[in-house]
C-alpha positions in Angstrom: 32.0 -8.6 73.8 34.9 -9.6 76.0 36.1 -13.0 74.5 37.7 -15.6 76.7 41.5 -16.1 76.5 41.1 -19.8 76.4 38.4 -22.0 74.8 38.8 -25.8 75.4 39.2 -27.8 72.2 36.2 -30.0 71.6 33.9 -27.7 73.5 30.4 -27.5 71.9 29.4 -23.8 71.6 27.0 -21.4 69.7 28.6 -18.3 68.2 26.5 -15.3 67.0 28.3 -13.2 64.4 27.3 -9.9 62.9 26.8 -9.8 59.1 26.3 -6.0 59.0 23.4 -3.8 58.3 20.8 -4.9 55.7 20.4 -2.2 53.1 16.7 -3.0 52.6 15.4 -2.5 56.2 18.4 -0.8 57.9 18.6 -3.4 60.6 21.7 -5.4 61.9 21.7 -9.0 60.6 23.3 -12.0 62.5 24.3 -15.5 61.8 24.7 -18.3 64.3 27.0 -21.2 64.2 26.8 -24.3 66.4 29.6 -26.8 66.7 32.8 -27.9 68.3 35.9 -25.9 68.8 39.0 -27.0 66.8 41.1 -23.9 67.4 41.2 -20.5 69.1 44.1 -18.1 69.1 42.4 -15.0 70.4 41.8 -13.5 66.9 40.3 -16.5 65.0 37.9 -19.2 66.1 38.0 -22.5 64.1 35.1 -24.9 64.6 33.5 -27.9 63.1 30.0 -26.7 62.5 27.4 -29.4 63.3 25.3 -30.7 60.5 21.7 -29.6 60.5 19.3 -31.7 62.5 17.3 -32.6 59.4 20.4 -33.5 57.4 20.0 -30.8 54.8 23.5 -29.1 55.6 26.6 -31.3 56.1 29.1 -30.6 58.8 31.7 -28.2 57.8 34.9 -26.4 59.1 34.3 -22.7 59.6 36.7 -19.9 60.5 35.3 -16.9 62.4 37.1 -13.6 62.9 36.9 -12.5 66.6 35.9 -9.0 65.6 32.7 -10.3 64.2 31.6 -12.3 67.3 28.7 -10.7 69.2 27.9 -13.7 71.5 29.5 -16.9 72.5 28.3 -19.5 74.9 28.7 -23.3 75.7 25.8 -25.6 75.0 25.1 -29.3 75.7 25.7 -32.0 73.3 22.8 -33.0 71.1 20.8 -35.8 72.6 21.2 -39.2 71.0 18.1 -41.3 70.6 18.2 -45.1 70.6 15.9 -46.7 68.1 14.4 -50.1 69.1 
């Protein structure tokens, strides 16, 4: 994938990375990260990964090597619901 030279800080994106080939079934495995960009230097992407919608996984800082990125795209912010 051709990666952008510049990614705006604070942009909410989804990044798909390759985890390699599964030895059990011989298929390529992927992992997705959704969050806000905190840094991008062309070789390493740093982002604040969103917490899971059900609250089981806390927000966390992740560092992703550009060579493992398969797909990257901007996504809208999560909707906020007002409770009465």
